[in-house]
Backbone as a chain_set.jsonl record, in Angstrom:
{"seq": "MPPVPSATPGAAPSLNLDLGTGRASSRPVTPGTRGALNLMPPPPERRSKLAEDIEKAGKPDCRRAHADKGLLGVVPLAQAALSRDGDCRW", "coords": {"N": [[60.793, 88.24, -30.355], [60.349, 91.323, -31.972], [62.732, 93.154, -33.902], [63.968, 96.308, -32.782], [63.532, 99.329, -34.453], [66.265, 101.304, -35.321], [67.352, 104.676, -35.043], [68.684, 106.52, -37.673], [71.936, 107.925, -37.728], [72.182, 110.453, -39.003], [69.635, 111.482, -39.435], [67.089, 113.335, -37.961], [64.427, 112.71, -35.636], [61.066, 113.21, -36.727], [58.94, 115.846, -35.706], [55.621, 116.418, -34.695], [54.238, 119.334, -34.964], [51.862, 120.537, -35.43], [49.16, 121.796, -33.948], [46.451, 121.989, -34.375], [45.155, 119.777, -35.451], [44.153, 117.806, -33.859], [41.772, 116.074, -31.703], [40.609, 118.015, -30.137], [40.262, 120.236, -31.725], [37.917, 119.898, -33.079], [35.835, 120.833, -31.594], [33.626, 123.616, -31.285], [34.918, 126.886, -31.116], [34.289, 129.273, -28.796], [34.061, 132.667, -27.807], [35.154, 133.477, -24.587], [35.127, 130.985, -23.421], [37.31, 128.954, -21.723], [39.556, 126.452, -21.578], [38.58, 123.126, -20.457], [36.406, 123.312, -18.728], [34.077, 125.839, -18.074], [34.421, 127.927, -15.699], [34.051, 130.522, -14.843], [31.387, 132.741, -14.911], [29.882, 134.525, -17.667], [30.266, 138.12, -17.898], [27.669, 140.279, -16.663], [25.318, 141.882, -18.842], [25.672, 145.292, -19.516], [23.506, 147.942, -18.837], [22.41, 150.64, -20.868], [23.027, 154.174, -20.526], [20.856, 155.682, -21.308], [18.72, 153.869, -21.006], [18.75, 153.548, -18.231], [18.135, 156.168, -17.432], [15.556, 156.467, -18.483], [14.151, 154.587, -16.979], [14.501, 155.715, -14.462], [13.09, 158.084, -14.764], [10.462, 157.309, -14.615], [9.947, 156.913, -11.944], [8.626, 158.236, -8.847], [9.248, 161.535, -7.423], [11.514, 161.759, -4.747], [11.294, 163.69, -2.736], [8.635, 164.266, -2.64], [7.383, 161.822, -2.583], [7.372, 160.5, -0.096], [6.415, 162.372, 1.638], [3.991, 162.46, 2.987], [4.249, 160.747, 5.112], [5.425, 161.753, 7.34], [7.699, 161.795, 10.064], [8.276, 159.116, 9.829], [8.809, 158.78, 7.221], [11.487, 159.087, 6.832], [12.871, 156.704, 6.908], [12.281, 155.182, 4.433], [13.322, 157.128, 2.726], [16.041, 157.223, 3.411], [16.745, 154.644, 2.7], [16.322, 154.749, -0.068], [18.236, 156.635, -0.719], [20.612, 155.335, -0.131], [20.63, 153.016, -1.665], [20.967, 151.866, -5.015], [18.845, 151.142, -6.598], [16.386, 152.413, -5.702], [12.993, 153.221, -4.608], [12.24, 155.664, -5.47], [13.207, 158.733, -7.159], [15.971, 160.99, -7.033]], "CA": [[60.699, 89.656, -30.161], [60.76, 91.99, -33.201], [63.851, 94.082, -33.691], [63.615, 97.706, -32.601], [64.211, 100.113, -35.489], [67.183, 102.304, -34.775], [67.394, 105.928, -35.799], [69.942, 106.729, -38.379], [72.649, 109.023, -37.073], [72.077, 111.725, -39.69], [68.244, 111.945, -39.547], [66.44, 113.638, -36.687], [63.031, 112.274, -35.665], [60.167, 114.304, -37.096], [58.032, 116.265, -34.652], [54.334, 116.923, -35.168], [54.012, 120.606, -34.295], [50.555, 121.039, -35.819], [48.289, 121.619, -32.797], [45.055, 122.126, -34.758], [44.601, 118.595, -36.1], [43.723, 116.824, -32.869], [40.353, 115.948, -31.389], [40.14, 119.25, -29.495], [39.912, 121.266, -32.705], [36.582, 119.661, -33.619], [34.881, 121.593, -30.787], [33.55, 125.016, -31.697], [35.589, 127.822, -30.218], [33.45, 130.425, -28.496], [34.781, 133.61, -26.954], [34.758, 133.402, -23.187], [35.365, 129.657, -22.878], [38.728, 128.676, -21.542], [39.782, 125.128, -21.037], [37.504, 122.155, -20.567], [35.267, 123.77, -17.941], [33.924, 127.292, -17.988], [34.118, 128.161, -14.292], [33.672, 131.918, -14.636], [30.227, 133.108, -15.738], [30.132, 135.738, -18.449], [29.842, 139.319, -17.171], [26.304, 140.696, -17.024], [25.264, 142.952, -19.83], [25.51, 146.607, -18.894], [22.437, 148.75, -19.43], [22.884, 151.93, -21.357], [22.666, 155.337, -19.725], [19.515, 156.066, -21.715], [17.77, 152.947, -20.379], [18.7, 153.873, -16.8], [17.44, 157.449, -17.278], [14.132, 156.251, -18.754], [13.594, 153.912, -15.807], [14.512, 156.672, -13.352], [12.061, 159.098, -15.007], [9.159, 156.762, -14.251], [9.806, 156.857, -10.489], [8.216, 159.53, -8.275], [10.271, 162.345, -6.777], [11.666, 161.352, -3.344], [10.875, 164.758, -1.826], [7.177, 164.25, -2.521], [6.874, 160.454, -2.483], [7.216, 160.095, 1.3], [6.103, 163.565, 2.43], [2.799, 162.234, 3.803], [4.557, 159.808, 6.198], [5.991, 162.473, 8.477], [9.038, 161.35, 10.454], [8.493, 157.739, 9.38], [9.274, 158.848, 5.846], [12.946, 159.129, 6.809], [13.388, 155.353, 6.657], [12.361, 154.903, 2.995], [14.207, 158.096, 2.074], [17.414, 156.776, 3.635], [16.928, 153.443, 1.886], [16.426, 155.18, -1.462], [19.493, 157.359, -0.891], [21.752, 154.417, -0.025], [20.593, 151.968, -2.681], [20.93, 152.367, -6.385], [17.523, 150.847, -7.15], [15.357, 152.828, -4.754], [11.635, 153.322, -5.146], [12.016, 157.023, -5.933], [14.392, 159.354, -7.76], [16.412, 162.23, -6.361]], "C": [[61.164, 90.362, -31.442], [61.896, 92.954, -32.932], [63.355, 95.523, -33.628], [64.311, 98.509, -33.69], [65.079, 101.186, -34.849], [67.177, 103.539, -35.668], [68.731, 106.041, -36.492], [70.633, 107.937, -37.787], [72.458, 110.372, -37.755], [70.661, 112.286, -39.716], [67.644, 112.16, -38.16], [64.995, 113.142, -36.742], [62.117, 113.455, -35.958], [59.195, 114.577, -35.949], [56.75, 116.784, -35.285], [54.011, 118.18, -34.371], [52.664, 121.21, -34.644], [49.567, 120.753, -34.683], [46.81, 121.613, -33.164], [44.447, 120.874, -35.359], [44.07, 117.569, -35.115], [42.221, 116.833, -32.661], [39.79, 117.238, -30.806], [39.718, 120.299, -30.517], [38.527, 121.049, -33.297], [35.507, 120.388, -32.805], [34.806, 123.017, -31.292], [34.198, 125.915, -30.65], [34.675, 129.024, -30.032], [34.23, 131.38, -27.615], [34.262, 133.522, -25.524], [34.923, 132.019, -22.6], [36.859, 129.431, -22.831], [38.846, 127.29, -20.931], [38.565, 124.244, -21.195], [36.248, 122.615, -19.837], [35.24, 125.292, -17.908], [33.479, 127.609, -16.567], [33.667, 129.581, -14.006], [32.46, 132.24, -15.503], [30.547, 134.359, -16.548], [29.652, 136.965, -17.686], [28.433, 139.718, -17.587], [26.337, 141.838, -18.024], [24.954, 144.271, -19.135], [24.417, 147.37, -19.626], [22.99, 150.1, -19.837], [22.403, 153.048, -20.425], [21.247, 155.789, -20.054], [18.465, 155.172, -21.058], [17.634, 153.233, -18.88], [17.932, 155.175, -16.568], [15.938, 157.311, -17.54], [13.469, 155.571, -17.571], [13.501, 154.865, -14.615], [13.406, 157.717, -13.514], [10.674, 158.607, -14.612], [8.926, 156.696, -12.753], [9.375, 158.222, -9.952], [9.398, 160.242, -7.611], [10.33, 161.986, -5.289], [11.166, 162.42, -2.369], [9.368, 164.753, -1.616], [6.617, 162.854, -2.273], [6.583, 160.052, -1.037], [6.884, 161.283, 2.208], [4.909, 163.327, 3.355], [3.07, 161.331, 5.002], [5.166, 160.493, 7.42], [7.404, 162.006, 8.773], [9.32, 159.917, 10.043], [8.952, 157.686, 7.926], [10.783, 158.889, 5.716], [13.524, 157.764, 6.448], [13.396, 155.033, 5.159], [13.232, 155.901, 2.239], [15.671, 157.691, 2.225], [17.711, 155.543, 2.789], [17.104, 153.826, 0.415], [17.747, 155.905, -1.719], [20.69, 156.411, -0.901], [21.78, 153.355, -1.114], [20.516, 152.59, -4.066], [19.544, 152.198, -6.981], [16.425, 151.194, -6.155], [14.017, 152.956, -5.416], [11.306, 154.737, -5.595], [13.317, 157.589, -6.496], [14.721, 160.654, -7.044], [16.507, 163.316, -7.353]], "O": [[62.24, 90.055, -31.956], [61.999, 93.508, -31.837], [62.428, 95.901, -34.345], [65.526, 98.405, -33.856], [64.645, 101.887, -33.934], [67.019, 103.448, -36.886], [69.773, 105.691, -35.938], [69.966, 108.888, -37.38], [72.575, 111.388, -37.071], [70.493, 113.473, -39.995], [67.69, 111.278, -37.302], [64.394, 113.157, -37.816], [62.362, 114.568, -35.493], [58.695, 113.653, -35.308], [56.785, 117.501, -36.285], [53.561, 118.095, -33.228], [52.355, 122.31, -34.185], [49.179, 119.603, -34.474], [45.983, 121.258, -32.324], [43.283, 120.916, -35.756], [43.571, 116.528, -35.543], [41.49, 117.525, -33.369], [38.603, 117.519, -30.971], [38.899, 121.165, -30.208], [38.006, 121.944, -33.962], [34.381, 120.542, -33.279], [35.825, 123.58, -31.692], [34.033, 125.711, -29.447], [34.33, 129.708, -30.995], [34.992, 130.938, -26.754], [33.052, 133.498, -25.297], [34.865, 131.873, -21.379], [37.574, 129.694, -23.798], [38.28, 127.017, -19.873], [37.643, 124.551, -21.95], [35.137, 122.334, -20.286], [36.272, 125.94, -17.733], [32.287, 127.564, -16.266], [32.968, 129.819, -13.021], [32.502, 132.03, -16.716], [31.392, 135.16, -16.15], [28.713, 136.861, -16.897], [28.046, 139.518, -18.738], [27.264, 142.648, -18.042], [24.079, 144.343, -18.273], [24.396, 147.44, -20.855], [23.918, 150.625, -19.222], [21.477, 152.859, -19.636], [20.517, 156.232, -19.168], [17.432, 155.664, -20.603], [16.536, 153.169, -18.328], [17.163, 155.275, -15.612], [15.135, 157.972, -16.882], [12.354, 155.929, -17.192], [12.535, 154.823, -13.852], [12.846, 158.185, -12.523], [9.799, 159.416, -14.304], [7.799, 156.443, -12.326], [9.717, 159.252, -10.533], [10.41, 159.623, -7.283], [9.288, 161.917, -4.637], [10.669, 162.09, -1.292], [8.873, 165.172, -0.57], [5.489, 162.718, -1.798], [5.621, 159.324, -0.792], [7.057, 161.197, 3.424], [4.831, 163.946, 4.416], [2.186, 161.165, 5.842], [5.393, 159.84, 8.439], [8.214, 161.837, 7.862], [10.483, 159.531, 9.918], [9.43, 156.651, 7.461], [11.313, 158.742, 4.615], [14.545, 157.676, 5.764], [14.443, 154.64, 4.645], [13.82, 155.552, 1.216], [16.451, 157.803, 1.279], [18.8, 155.414, 2.228], [17.963, 153.267, -0.267], [18.311, 155.803, -2.808], [21.672, 156.657, -1.602], [22.849, 152.846, -1.451], [20.047, 153.716, -4.235], [19.112, 153.022, -7.787], [15.616, 150.334, -5.806], [13.898, 152.819, -6.633], [10.193, 154.986, -6.058], [14.387, 157.003, -6.332], [13.836, 161.326, -6.515], [16.859, 164.442, -7.004]]}, "num_chains": 1, "name": "protein.A"}
């Protein structure tokens, strides 16, 4: 059995505090990745106010879009009022 080297009483063992030299640093670091697995999807990109207004301008006016349906026009009007992506604009 080889002899175990003993530490000298005056010298403290050296610690490797450099965390960037290991195998993990060879991976590219991308913003939004945390840990080994990325469990949270990135947030969806938010459309600008201008893009929303342009899309809204292309929809017909709700007051006239369902006027020919009589009382049955209440159902699509209520749906358009409650949803953000209705088939007409207010």
